[in-house]
C-alpha positions as CSV (number, residue, x, y, z in Angstrom):
1,M,17.1,8.6,3.8
2,N,15.7,12.1,4.7
3,P,12.3,12.9,3.9
4,Q,13.0,14.4,0.1
5,D,14.8,12.0,-0.2
6,L,12.1,9.4,0.5
7,K,9.4,12.0,-1.4
8,T,12.4,10.6,-4.5
9,V,11.7,7.1,-3.8
10,V,7.8,7.2,-3.9
11,S,7.4,9.4,-7.3
12,S,9.6,7.0,-9.2
13,G,8.5,4.2,-10.0
14,L,5.7,1.0,-9.0
15,L,4.8,0.6,-5.1
16,S,3.8,-2.5,-3.5
17,F,2.4,-4.3,0.1
18,P,3.9,-7.7,0.9
19,V,0.9,-9.3,2.2
20,T,2.1,-10.7,6.1
21,D,2.6,-14.2,6.6
22,F,0.5,-16.2,9.4
23,D,0.6,-20.1,9.8
24,Q,-2.3,-22.0,10.4
25,Q,-2.2,-20.6,14.2
26,G,-2.1,-16.8,12.9
27,D,0.7,-16.6,14.1
28,F,3.6,-14.2,12.4
29,R,5.7,-16.7,10.6
30,P,9.0,-14.8,9.8
31,K,10.8,-17.7,7.5
32,T,8.1,-17.4,5.1
33,Y,7.8,-13.9,4.9
34,I,11.7,-13.5,4.5
35,E,11.3,-15.7,1.6
36,R,8.7,-13.4,-0.2
37,L,10.0,-10.5,0.1
38,E,13.4,-11.5,-0.9
39,W,11.6,-13.4,-4.1
40,L,9.9,-9.7,-4.4
41,A,12.7,-7.3,-3.9
42,P,14.0,-7.9,-7.6
43,Y,11.8,-7.0,-9.3
44,G,12.1,-3.6,-9.8
45,A,9.3,-1.7,-7.3
46,T,11.3,1.1,-5.8
47,A,9.8,0.3,-2.3
48,L,7.8,-2.1,-0.5
49,F,5.2,-0.7,2.6
50,A,5.8,-3.5,5.4
51,A,2.4,-3.8,7.9
52,G,0.5,-1.6,5.4
53,G,-3.2,-2.6,4.6
54,T,-2.5,-5.3,2.5
55,G,-0.2,-6.8,5.2
56,E,-3.1,-6.7,7.9
57,Y,-1.8,-3.9,10.2
58,F,-5.5,-3.8,11.2
59,S,-5.2,-6.9,13.2
60,L,-1.6,-6.8,14.3
61,V,-0.9,-6.9,17.9
62,G,1.7,-6.6,20.6
63,D,5.4,-7.0,19.4
64,E,4.0,-8.6,16.1
65,Y,3.8,-5.0,14.6
66,S,7.8,-4.5,15.4
67,A,8.8,-7.9,14.2
68,I,6.9,-7.9,11.0
69,V,9.0,-4.3,10.4
70,K,12.9,-5.0,12.0
71,T,12.5,-8.8,9.6
72,A,11.6,-6.4,6.6
73,V,14.1,-4.1,6.8
74,E,17.0,-6.2,8.4
75,T,15.8,-8.9,4.8
76,C,15.9,-5.7,2.2
77,R,18.7,-3.5,3.6
78,G,20.9,-2.2,0.7
79,K,17.8,-4.4,-2.3
80,V,14.4,-2.2,-1.8
81,P,13.6,0.5,0.8
82,I,11.1,-0.2,3.6
83,I,8.0,2.0,4.2
84,A,6.2,1.2,7.4
85,G,2.7,1.5,8.1
86,A,1.2,3.3,10.9
87,G,-2.7,4.2,12.0
88,G,-5.0,4.0,14.8
89,P,-5.6,5.8,17.6
90,T,-3.2,9.2,18.0
91,R,-1.0,7.7,20.3
92,M,-0.8,4.3,19.1
93,A,0.3,6.0,15.4
94,I,3.3,7.6,17.3
95,A,4.1,4.7,19.0
96,H,4.5,2.6,15.5
97,A,5.8,6.0,13.7
98,Q,8.8,6.0,15.9
99,E,9.0,2.0,16.1
100,A,9.2,1.8,12.5
101,E,12.0,4.9,12.5
102,R,14.1,3.3,15.4
103,L,14.1,-0.3,13.5
104,G,15.5,1.6,10.3
105,A,12.7,1.7,8.3
106,H,12.5,4.8,5.5
107,G,9.5,6.3,6.6
108,V,5.9,5.8,7.3
109,L,2.3,5.1,5.5
110,L,0.1,6.7,7.9
111,L,-3.3,4.7,7.8
112,P,-6.3,5.9,9.2
113,H,-7.8,6.3,12.7
114,Y,-9.6,3.6,14.1
115,L,-13.7,4.0,14.0
116,T,-14.9,7.5,14.9
117,E,-15.1,10.2,12.3
118,A,-13.7,13.8,13.2
119,G,-13.4,17.2,11.9
120,Q,-10.3,18.8,10.1
121,D,-9.2,20.4,13.0
122,G,-9.2,16.8,15.0
123,L,-7.5,15.4,11.5
124,I,-5.2,18.2,11.1
125,A,-4.3,17.5,14.8
126,H,-4.0,13.7,14.3
127,V,-1.6,14.3,11.4
128,E,1.0,16.7,12.5
129,A,1.6,15.4,15.9
130,V,2.5,11.7,14.4
131,C,4.7,14.1,12.0
132,K,5.9,15.8,14.4
133,S,6.8,12.5,16.4
134,V,9.6,11.4,13.8
135,K,12.1,13.1,12.1
136,F,12.0,10.5,8.3
137,G,9.5,10.8,5.9
138,V,5.4,10.9,6.2
139,I,2.7,9.7,3.7
140,V,-1.0,10.5,4.8
141,Y,-3.3,7.9,3.7
142,N,-6.5,9.8,2.5
143,R,-9.5,6.8,3.2
144,N,-12.4,6.0,5.3
145,V,-12.6,8.5,8.2
146,C,-9.6,10.4,6.9
147,K,-10.5,12.6,4.3
148,L,-8.4,15.7,4.4
149,T,-9.1,18.8,2.3
150,P,-7.1,20.9,0.2
151,D,-7.4,23.6,2.6
152,S,-6.1,20.8,5.7
153,L,-3.4,19.5,3.4
154,A,-2.1,23.2,3.2
155,I,-2.3,23.5,6.6
156,L,0.0,20.2,7.3
157,A,2.7,21.2,5.1
158,D,3.2,24.3,6.5
159,R,3.6,22.6,9.9
160,C,5.3,19.6,8.8
161,P,8.2,19.2,6.4
162,N,8.4,15.8,7.2
163,L,4.7,15.1,5.3
164,I,5.8,14.3,2.2
165,G,3.6,12.4,0.4
166,F,-0.8,12.0,-0.1
167,K,-1.9,8.9,-1.1
168,D,-6.0,8.5,-2.3
169,G,-7.8,5.8,-1.7
170,V,-11.1,7.6,-1.8
171,G,-11.4,8.1,-5.4
172,D,-13.1,11.6,-5.5
173,I,-11.9,13.0,-9.1
174,E,-12.9,16.2,-8.5
175,T,-11.1,16.9,-4.7
176,M,-7.9,15.2,-6.6
177,V,-7.6,17.7,-8.8
178,A,-8.4,20.4,-6.3
179,I,-5.4,18.9,-4.1
180,Y,-3.1,19.0,-7.5
181,Q,-3.9,22.4,-8.2
182,R,-3.5,23.5,-4.5
183,M,-0.1,22.0,-3.4
184,G,1.3,21.3,-6.5
185,D,5.3,19.5,-6.1
186,R,4.8,20.1,-2.6
187,F,3.6,16.1,-2.2
188,S,4.1,12.9,-3.8
189,Y,1.1,11.7,-5.2
190,L,0.1,7.9,-4.9
191,G,-3.1,6.0,-6.1
192,G,-4.1,4.0,-3.6
193,L,-7.2,2.5,-4.3
194,P,-7.7,-1.4,-4.4
195,T,-6.8,-2.9,-7.5
196,A,-5.0,0.6,-8.3
197,E,-4.1,-0.7,-11.9
198,V,-7.9,0.2,-12.7
199,Y,-7.5,3.9,-12.0
200,A,-4.1,4.1,-13.5
201,A,-4.4,5.7,-16.3
202,A,-7.3,8.5,-15.1
203,Y,-4.8,9.3,-12.1
204,K,-2.1,9.9,-14.1
205,A,-3.9,12.4,-16.2
206,L,-4.4,14.0,-12.6
207,G,-1.2,14.7,-12.1
208,T,-0.4,11.2,-10.2
209,P,1.5,9.0,-12.2
210,V,2.9,6.3,-9.6
211,Y,0.4,4.1,-7.5
212,S,0.4,0.9,-5.2
213,S,-0.2,-2.5,-6.4
214,A,-1.5,-5.1,-4.6
215,V,-1.5,-7.7,-7.4
216,F,2.6,-7.1,-7.1
217,N,2.1,-10.0,-4.5
218,F,1.7,-13.1,-7.0
219,I,2.1,-11.6,-10.5
220,P,5.0,-9.2,-10.1
221,K,6.1,-9.5,-13.6
222,T,2.4,-8.9,-14.9
223,A,2.2,-5.8,-12.8
224,M,5.4,-4.4,-13.9
225,E,4.4,-4.2,-17.2
226,F,1.2,-2.3,-16.8
227,Y,2.8,0.0,-15.1
228,H,5.1,0.3,-17.8
229,A,2.4,0.5,-20.0
230,V,0.7,3.3,-18.1
231,A,3.8,5.3,-17.7
232,A,4.4,5.0,-21.7
233,D,0.6,6.0,-22.4
234,D,0.7,2.3,-23.9
235,L,-3.7,2.0,-24.3
236,K,-3.0,-1.9,-26.0
237,T,-1.4,-3.3,-23.2
238,Q,-3.4,-2.2,-20.7
239,H,-6.7,-2.3,-21.7
240,R,-5.1,-6.5,-23.0
241,L,-4.6,-6.6,-19.1
242,L,-7.7,-5.2,-17.7
243,H,-9.6,-7.2,-20.7
244,D,-7.7,-10.4,-19.4
245,F,-7.1,-10.4,-16.1
246,F,-7.8,-7.3,-14.1
247,M,-12.2,-7.3,-14.6
248,P,-12.4,-10.8,-14.0
249,Y,-10.1,-10.6,-11.3
250,L,-12.5,-7.7,-9.8
251,A,-15.2,-9.8,-10.2
252,I,-13.9,-12.2,-7.7
253,R,-12.8,-9.6,-5.7
254,N,-16.0,-7.8,-5.6
255,R,-18.2,-10.7,-3.9
256,M,-17.0,-10.3,-0.3
257,Q,-16.2,-7.4,1.8
258,G,-12.7,-7.4,2.8
259,Y,-11.9,-10.1,-0.4
260,A,-9.2,-6.9,-1.7
261,V,-6.8,-8.3,1.0
262,S,-8.3,-12.2,1.0
263,I,-7.2,-12.2,-3.1
264,V,-4.4,-11.2,-2.6
265,K,-3.1,-13.8,-0.1
266,A,-5.2,-16.7,-1.8
267,G,-2.6,-15.4,-5.1
268,A,0.0,-15.6,-3.5
269,K,-1.1,-19.1,-2.1
270,I,-1.9,-19.9,-5.7
271,V,2.0,-19.7,-7.3
272,G,3.4,-20.9,-4.5
273,H,4.3,-18.3,-2.0
274,D,2.1,-19.2,0.4
275,A,1.5,-16.8,3.4
276,G,-1.6,-18.7,5.2
277,P,-5.0,-17.4,6.2
278,V,-6.1,-14.2,7.0
279,R,-7.0,-13.3,10.0
280,A,-10.6,-12.5,11.1
281,P,-12.5,-10.6,10.8
282,L,-11.3,-11.3,7.1
283,T,-12.1,-14.9,5.1
284,D,-10.1,-16.8,2.3
285,L,-12.2,-17.2,-0.5
286,K,-14.0,-20.4,-0.9
287,P,-12.2,-23.4,-3.4
288,N,-14.5,-22.4,-6.4
289,E,-13.4,-19.1,-6.3
290,M,-9.4,-20.1,-5.6
291,E,-10.2,-22.2,-8.9
292,E,-11.2,-19.3,-10.5
293,L,-8.7,-17.4,-9.6
294,A,-5.4,-20.1,-10.4
295,A,-7.1,-20.3,-14.0
296,L,-6.9,-16.4,-14.7
297,I,-3.5,-16.2,-13.3
298,K,-2.7,-18.9,-15.7
299,T,-3.5,-16.9,-18.5
300,L,-0.6,-14.6,-17.9
301,G,2.3,-16.5,-17.8
302,P,5.1,-17.7,-16.0
303,Q,6.1,-14.5,-13.8
């Protein structure tokens, strides 16, 4: 899949980030990860992001990254494209991007670098170095310490033909309008705020009609229903699901920093696809919160 093929794929439908399965000792558990991917693949997501943010990329060490991406690529070959996460220090991001390409992934999502703030010149150099280290498509994730301006994206677009996507996790509407007006169809634009469904209609109006859904991990039928409602401007369905599920879901998620990942793993456990615990420094939901989430999920019916 060349970069332009990847751009077409990520512009065409719902995307999702499978959680990464760990056993009770916190080690990668490939058996249930394979079962998870096989369960999710037929539901209609246009691509799955292996070892992304919801997949706890930030906690992976050593050979775990290769094992996870390799497992995802081999399991989903011929079913759904796999985009791997890559991030952290520039040299680590390059190493992971190159490893993902070697293993047969279809592209990479460039997650923010680690900890330190940086000026726009440094961010440009970081993204450019990763893009030029590989041949397949790169999507940059605008979030946290990596917030690119329209001018910076224009420079990167000129220097890096394989930079084909811009995923926003900031939620600054003015900046998004400025970027879209400046860059037009040069990029595929993805909504990437946590629980993106809440922002989906607004982002569609800004020229960002697709997004990544974390809840696809445990309510894939509902996630697809909501995506199709956004695509069809079906506000009645959107408002019903926002009222009945997503807003109460956010009330649980917002109780603890890091719950954006933890609550997804909790949902997977509730529906019978247990991915094991989250790794520290994240913490799992409390028993009473699990009960609240289970009651919410039950109202949606079979998935």
